C-alpha positions as a Markdown table, in Angstrom:
| # | Residue | x | y | z |
|---|---|---|---|---|
| 1 | Met | 103.2 | -108.6 | -102.7 |
| 2 | Glu | 100.1 | -107.6 | -104.1 |
| 3 | His | 97.4 | -109.8 | -105.7 |
| 4 | Ser | 93.8 | -110.7 | -105.6 |
| 5 | Lys | 92.4 | -112.0 | -101.9 |
| 6 | Gly | 91.5 | -115.2 | -103.9 |
| 7 | Glu | 95.5 | -116.2 | -104.7 |
| 8 | Gly | 96.0 | -117.5 | -101.1 |
| 9 | Val | 98.0 | -120.5 | -100.5 |
| 10 | Gly | 95.9 | -122.9 | -98.2 |
| 11 | Leu | 96.5 | -121.4 | -94.7 |
| 12 | Glu | 93.2 | -123.4 | -93.9 |
| 13 | Asp | 93.9 | -126.7 | -95.5 |
| 14 | Leu | 96.7 | -128.0 | -93.1 |
| 15 | Ser | 94.7 | -128.4 | -89.3 |
| 16 | Trp | 96.9 | -131.2 | -88.1 |
| 17 | Ile | 99.7 | -127.9 | -87.4 |
| 18 | Trp | 97.5 | -126.3 | -85.7 |
| 19 | Leu | 98.3 | -127.8 | -82.2 |
| 20 | Val | 101.6 | -127.1 | -82.8 |
| 21 | Leu | 101.0 | -123.3 | -84.1 |
| 22 | Gly | 99.2 | -122.5 | -81.0 |
| 23 | Gly | 102.0 | -123.6 | -78.9 |
| 24 | Ala | 103.9 | -121.2 | -80.9 |
| 25 | Ala | 101.6 | -118.4 | -80.2 |
| 26 | Phe | 101.6 | -119.0 | -77.1 |
| 27 | Leu | 105.0 | -118.8 | -76.2 |
| 28 | Ala | 104.7 | -115.4 | -78.4 |
| 29 | Gly | 102.0 | -114.1 | -76.7 |
| 30 | Leu | 104.1 | -114.6 | -73.2 |
| 31 | Ile | 107.2 | -112.7 | -74.7 |
| 32 | Asp | 105.1 | -110.1 | -76.0 |
| 33 | Ala | 103.2 | -108.9 | -73.5 |
| 34 | Ala | 106.0 | -108.7 | -71.1 |
| 35 | Val | 109.0 | -106.6 | -73.8 |
| 36 | Gly | 107.6 | -107.4 | -77.1 |
| 37 | Gly | 109.7 | -109.6 | -79.7 |
| 38 | Gly | 106.6 | -112.4 | -80.2 |
| 39 | Gly | 107.2 | -112.2 | -83.9 |
| 40 | Leu | 110.2 | -114.0 | -83.2 |
| 41 | Ile | 108.8 | -117.0 | -82.4 |
| 42 | Gln | 105.0 | -116.6 | -84.0 |
| 43 | Val | 106.5 | -115.3 | -87.6 |
| 44 | Pro | 109.3 | -118.1 | -88.5 |
| 45 | Ala | 106.5 | -120.8 | -87.1 |
| 46 | Leu | 103.8 | -119.8 | -89.7 |
| 47 | Leu | 106.8 | -119.6 | -92.2 |
| 48 | Leu | 108.0 | -123.4 | -91.5 |
| 49 | Ala | 104.5 | -124.7 | -91.3 |
| 50 | Phe | 103.6 | -122.7 | -94.6 |
| 51 | Pro | 106.7 | -122.1 | -96.7 |
| 52 | Gln | 104.7 | -121.8 | -100.1 |
| 53 | Ala | 102.3 | -119.1 | -98.8 |
| 54 | Pro | 102.8 | -115.5 | -99.7 |
| 55 | Leu | 104.4 | -113.3 | -97.2 |
| 56 | Ala | 101.1 | -111.0 | -97.3 |
| 57 | Asp | 99.3 | -113.5 | -96.3 |
| 58 | Leu | 101.1 | -114.9 | -93.4 |
| 59 | Phe | 101.8 | -111.4 | -92.6 |
| 60 | Gly | 98.2 | -110.5 | -92.3 |
| 61 | Thr | 97.1 | -113.8 | -90.7 |
| 62 | Asn | 100.1 | -112.9 | -87.8 |
| 63 | Lys | 98.7 | -109.8 | -87.0 |
| 64 | Val | 95.1 | -111.2 | -86.5 |
| 65 | Ala | 96.9 | -113.4 | -83.8 |
| 66 | Ser | 98.9 | -110.7 | -82.7 |
| 67 | Val | 96.2 | -108.0 | -82.0 |
| 68 | Val | 94.1 | -110.2 | -79.7 |
| 69 | Gly | 97.0 | -111.0 | -77.6 |
| 70 | Thr | 98.3 | -107.6 | -77.6 |
| 71 | Ala | 95.2 | -105.9 | -76.6 |
| 72 | Ala | 94.4 | -108.5 | -74.2 |
| 73 | Ala | 97.5 | -107.5 | -72.4 |
| 74 | Ala | 97.0 | -103.8 | -73.1 |
| 75 | Arg | 94.1 | -104.4 | -71.0 |
| 76 | Gln | 95.8 | -106.4 | -68.0 |
| 77 | Tyr | 98.3 | -103.5 | -68.0 |
| 78 | Leu | 96.0 | -100.7 | -67.7 |
| 79 | Arg | 94.0 | -101.8 | -65.1 |
| 80 | Arg | 96.7 | -102.1 | -63.1 |
| 81 | Ile | 99.2 | -98.7 | -64.6 |
| 82 | Ala | 98.3 | -95.4 | -64.9 |
| 83 | Leu | 98.9 | -93.4 | -68.1 |
| 84 | Pro | 97.7 | -90.5 | -69.3 |
| 85 | Gly | 94.4 | -90.6 | -71.5 |
| 86 | Ala | 96.0 | -88.0 | -73.8 |
| 87 | Leu | 99.4 | -90.1 | -74.3 |
| 88 | Leu | 97.5 | -93.3 | -74.6 |
| 89 | Ala | 95.2 | -91.5 | -77.5 |
| 90 | Thr | 98.5 | -89.9 | -79.1 |
| 91 | Val | 100.8 | -93.0 | -79.4 |
| 92 | Ala | 97.6 | -95.1 | -81.0 |
| 93 | Thr | 96.7 | -92.4 | -83.3 |
| 94 | Ala | 100.5 | -91.7 | -84.6 |
| 95 | Ala | 101.1 | -95.4 | -84.4 |
| 96 | Gly | 98.3 | -96.6 | -86.3 |
| 97 | Leu | 98.9 | -94.3 | -88.8 |
| 98 | Gly | 102.3 | -94.8 | -89.3 |
| 99 | Ser | 101.7 | -98.5 | -89.9 |
| 100 | Trp | 99.0 | -98.0 | -92.4 |
| 101 | Phe | 102.3 | -96.4 | -94.7 |
| 102 | Gly | 104.4 | -98.2 | -93.8 |
| 103 | Ala | 102.5 | -101.8 | -95.0 |
| 104 | Ser | 101.8 | -99.5 | -97.9 |
| 105 | Ala | 105.7 | -99.2 | -98.7 |
| 106 | Val | 106.5 | -103.1 | -98.7 |
| 107 | Thr | 105.1 | -103.0 | -102.7 |
| 108 | His | 107.4 | -100.2 | -103.2 |
| 109 | Phe | 110.9 | -100.9 | -101.4 |
| 110 | Pro | 112.5 | -103.9 | -100.9 |
| 111 | Arg | 112.6 | -105.3 | -96.9 |
| 112 | Glu | 116.1 | -106.5 | -97.4 |
| 113 | Trp | 117.4 | -103.0 | -97.3 |
| 114 | Ala | 115.7 | -102.7 | -93.5 |
| 115 | Arg | 117.5 | -105.4 | -92.4 |
| 116 | Pro | 121.4 | -103.7 | -91.6 |
| 117 | Met | 119.6 | -100.8 | -90.6 |
| 118 | Val | 117.6 | -102.6 | -87.9 |
| 119 | Leu | 120.6 | -104.8 | -86.4 |
| 120 | Val | 122.8 | -101.5 | -86.4 |
| 121 | Leu | 119.7 | -100.2 | -84.3 |
| 122 | Leu | 119.4 | -103.1 | -82.1 |
| 123 | Ser | 123.0 | -103.5 | -81.2 |
| 124 | Leu | 123.3 | -99.4 | -79.9 |
| 125 | Val | 119.7 | -100.1 | -78.0 |
| 126 | Ala | 121.6 | -103.4 | -76.4 |
| 127 | Val | 124.6 | -101.5 | -75.4 |
| 128 | Tyr | 123.1 | -98.5 | -74.0 |
| 129 | Thr | 120.8 | -100.8 | -71.6 |
| 130 | Phe | 123.7 | -102.7 | -70.4 |
| 131 | Ala | 125.7 | -99.9 | -69.6 |
| 132 | Lys | 123.1 | -97.8 | -68.1 |
| 133 | Lys | 122.5 | -99.8 | -65.3 |
| 134 | Asp | 119.7 | -97.7 | -63.9 |
| 135 | Phe | 118.3 | -97.4 | -67.2 |
| 136 | Gly | 114.2 | -97.8 | -66.8 |
| 137 | Leu | 114.4 | -98.9 | -63.7 |
| 138 | Gln | 113.1 | -95.3 | -62.0 |
| 139 | Ser | 109.5 | -94.2 | -62.0 |
| 140 | Arg | 108.7 | -90.9 | -64.1 |
| 141 | Thr | 107.5 | -88.1 | -61.6 |
| 142 | Ala | 107.9 | -85.3 | -63.5 |
| 143 | Ala | 104.5 | -83.6 | -64.8 |
| 144 | Trp | 103.8 | -84.2 | -68.6 |
| 145 | Glu | 104.3 | -81.3 | -70.6 |
| 146 | Arg | 102.8 | -81.1 | -74.7 |
| 147 | Ala | 106.3 | -81.3 | -75.5 |
| 148 | Asp | 105.8 | -85.0 | -74.0 |
| 149 | Leu | 103.1 | -85.5 | -76.6 |
| 150 | Gly | 105.2 | -83.9 | -79.5 |
| 151 | Arg | 108.1 | -86.8 | -78.7 |
| 152 | Ala | 104.9 | -89.7 | -78.1 |
| 153 | Thr | 103.6 | -88.5 | -82.0 |
| 154 | Gly | 107.0 | -88.9 | -83.6 |
| 155 | Ile | 107.9 | -92.3 | -81.7 |
| 156 | Gly | 104.1 | -93.4 | -82.8 |
| 157 | Leu | 104.7 | -92.2 | -86.6 |
| 158 | Val | 108.1 | -93.7 | -86.8 |
| 159 | Ile | 107.8 | -97.1 | -85.1 |
| 160 | Gly | 104.6 | -97.8 | -86.3 |
| 161 | Phe | 105.7 | -97.2 | -89.8 |
| 162 | Tyr | 108.8 | -99.6 | -89.5 |
| 163 | Asp | 106.4 | -102.4 | -87.7 |
| 164 | Gly | 104.1 | -102.1 | -91.0 |
| 165 | Phe | 107.1 | -102.2 | -93.3 |
| 166 | Phe | 109.2 | -104.9 | -91.9 |
| 167 | Gly | 108.4 | -105.5 | -87.8 |
| 168 | Pro | 110.8 | -107.5 | -86.4 |
| 169 | Gly | 111.7 | -105.8 | -82.7 |
| 170 | Thr | 108.9 | -103.1 | -82.7 |
| 171 | Gly | 108.1 | -103.8 | -79.1 |
| 172 | Ser | 111.5 | -103.7 | -78.3 |
| 173 | Phe | 112.2 | -100.2 | -80.5 |
| 174 | Phe | 108.9 | -99.2 | -78.7 |
| 175 | Ile | 109.9 | -99.8 | -75.3 |
| 176 | Phe | 113.0 | -98.2 | -75.4 |
| 177 | Ala | 112.1 | -95.0 | -76.9 |
| 178 | Phe | 109.6 | -94.5 | -74.4 |
| 179 | Val | 112.1 | -94.9 | -71.2 |
| 180 | Arg | 114.9 | -92.9 | -73.3 |
| 181 | Leu | 112.4 | -90.5 | -74.7 |
| 182 | Leu | 109.9 | -90.0 | -72.6 |
| 183 | Arg | 111.7 | -90.7 | -69.2 |
| 184 | Leu | 109.2 | -94.0 | -68.5 |
| 185 | Asp | 110.1 | -97.0 | -66.3 |
| 186 | Phe | 110.5 | -100.2 | -68.3 |
| 187 | Leu | 106.6 | -101.0 | -66.6 |
| 188 | His | 105.3 | -98.1 | -67.7 |
| 189 | Ala | 107.2 | -98.6 | -71.0 |
| 190 | Ser | 105.7 | -101.8 | -71.8 |
| 191 | Ala | 102.2 | -100.8 | -71.2 |
| 192 | Leu | 102.2 | -98.0 | -73.4 |
| 193 | Ala | 104.2 | -100.2 | -76.4 |
| 194 | Lys | 100.9 | -102.6 | -76.0 |
| 195 | Val | 98.9 | -99.5 | -76.7 |
| 196 | Gly | 101.0 | -98.6 | -79.8 |
| 197 | Asn | 101.4 | -102.6 | -80.9 |
| 198 | Val | 97.6 | -102.6 | -80.6 |
| 199 | Ala | 97.2 | -100.0 | -83.1 |
| 200 | Thr | 100.1 | -100.8 | -85.5 |
| 201 | Asn | 98.5 | -104.3 | -85.7 |
| 202 | Val | 95.0 | -102.9 | -86.5 |
| 203 | Ala | 96.2 | -100.4 | -89.1 |
| 204 | Ala | 97.8 | -103.4 | -91.1 |
| 205 | Ile | 95.5 | -105.9 | -90.6 |
| 206 | Ala | 93.1 | -102.9 | -92.6 |
| 207 | Tyr | 95.6 | -102.6 | -95.0 |
| 208 | Phe | 96.4 | -106.3 | -95.7 |
| 209 | Trp | 92.6 | -106.9 | -95.7 |
| 210 | Gly | 93.2 | -105.5 | -99.1 |
| 211 | His | 95.6 | -106.6 | -100.5 |
| 212 | Ala | 96.2 | -110.3 | -99.0 |
| 213 | His | 94.2 | -113.3 | -98.1 |
| 214 | Ile | 93.9 | -113.6 | -94.6 |
| 215 | Ala | 93.4 | -117.1 | -93.0 |
| 216 | Trp | 90.5 | -115.6 | -90.3 |
| 217 | Ala | 90.1 | -119.3 | -88.9 |
| 218 | Leu | 93.6 | -120.2 | -88.6 |
| 219 | Gly | 94.3 | -116.6 | -87.3 |
| 220 | Gly | 91.1 | -116.8 | -84.4 |
| 221 | Trp | 92.7 | -120.2 | -83.1 |
| 222 | Leu | 96.6 | -118.4 | -82.8 |
| 223 | Ala | 94.5 | -115.2 | -81.2 |
| 224 | Leu | 92.5 | -117.6 | -78.7 |
| 225 | Cys | 96.6 | -119.1 | -77.6 |
| 226 | Asn | 97.9 | -115.5 | -78.1 |
| 227 | Val | 95.9 | -114.3 | -75.3 |
| 228 | Leu | 96.5 | -117.0 | -73.0 |
| 229 | Gly | 100.5 | -116.4 | -73.5 |
| 230 | Ser | 99.6 | -112.7 | -73.3 |
| 231 | Arg | 97.7 | -112.8 | -69.7 |
| 232 | Val | 100.7 | -115.1 | -68.6 |
| 233 | Gly | 103.8 | -112.8 | -69.7 |
| 234 | Ser | 101.6 | -109.3 | -68.3 |
| 235 | Gly | 101.3 | -111.0 | -65.0 |
| 236 | Leu | 105.0 | -111.9 | -64.4 |
| 237 | Ala | 105.7 | -108.7 | -65.7 |
| 238 | Leu | 103.0 | -107.1 | -63.1 |
| 239 | Arg | 104.4 | -109.2 | -60.6 |
| 240 | His | 107.9 | -108.6 | -60.7 |
| 241 | Gly | 108.3 | -105.4 | -62.1 |
| 242 | Ser | 110.9 | -103.3 | -64.0 |
| 243 | Gly | 113.8 | -105.0 | -63.0 |
| 244 | Phe | 112.4 | -108.5 | -64.5 |
| 245 | Val | 111.3 | -106.5 | -67.9 |
| 246 | Arg | 114.5 | -104.9 | -68.1 |
| 247 | Lys | 116.2 | -108.4 | -68.3 |
| 248 | Leu | 113.9 | -109.7 | -70.2 |
| 249 | Phe | 113.8 | -106.8 | -72.3 |
| 250 | Leu | 118.2 | -107.2 | -73.1 |
| 251 | Val | 117.2 | -111.4 | -73.8 |
| 252 | Val | 114.5 | -110.8 | -76.1 |
| 253 | Val | 116.8 | -107.8 | -78.2 |
| 254 | Thr | 119.7 | -110.0 | -78.0 |
| 255 | Val | 117.9 | -112.7 | -79.3 |
| 256 | Leu | 116.5 | -110.5 | -82.1 |
| 257 | Ile | 120.3 | -109.5 | -83.1 |
| 258 | Val | 121.4 | -112.8 | -83.4 |
| 259 | Arg | 118.5 | -114.0 | -85.7 |
| 260 | Leu | 119.3 | -111.1 | -87.6 |
| 261 | Ser | 122.7 | -111.4 | -88.1 |
| 262 | Trp | 122.5 | -115.1 | -89.0 |
| 263 | Glu | 119.7 | -113.7 | -91.9 |
| 264 | Gln | 122.4 | -111.6 | -92.9 |
| 265 | Leu | 125.4 | -113.5 | -92.9 |
| 266 | Ser | 124.0 | -117.0 | -93.7 |
| 267 | Pro | 123.6 | -116.0 | -97.7 |
| 268 | Tyr | 127.7 | -115.7 | -97.5 |
| 269 | Leu | 128.4 | -119.0 | -95.5 |
| 270 | Phe | 126.6 | -121.7 | -97.1 |
């Protein structure tokens, strides 16, 4: 995937498709702001529009769009939801560091190795969340301790690395980990996940900037549409609370499982 920055395959040329990609970015921003998983929409749309473009170019351009929408969602959440500054800083730092190393690892390890493992993990997440009806619906009342920051650091590093290396389901993994390990409800976990996602996107952009051809104009247009969608998505989550976010979380995780299963099995079926 490493190539000179000038070898991109015409991501700026097909201006007629921008309207369609803008619609996809709006929907991606809406879903991503509430529970994560916007890449389910935005990345496939870019792959269909530019099938000949190097993957690094598409991922870099996608991150430009995602980071702006995610930052807007994070700002909207944090205006309404209180989280400790030390926790926010810890998650952001660890997630950014993990994402940088994950993006650099793409050139050394086949990404296909990640699919079976991610499929199993997502399936376990879905089963656990379905089985525990009250999972993520109770607000945390316990005081924050140093051990919580240690767990937050581990979550940020591991899931940040995953986002830089592979990506699908990052927001869902963040939310599940914050609910399970930090005892947050789904709404607070979603807010913290946005902070982690901003950091992973910034770190990935920094890496791809030197190793890919990012289409900045297209990325800017998608970012605008993504922000509009993110405002709608975060507004819905804040208005309807953790129960709504939990249901949407399960829908997105289920769709991720179906999509990854199809990618895994389709070579053997056709």
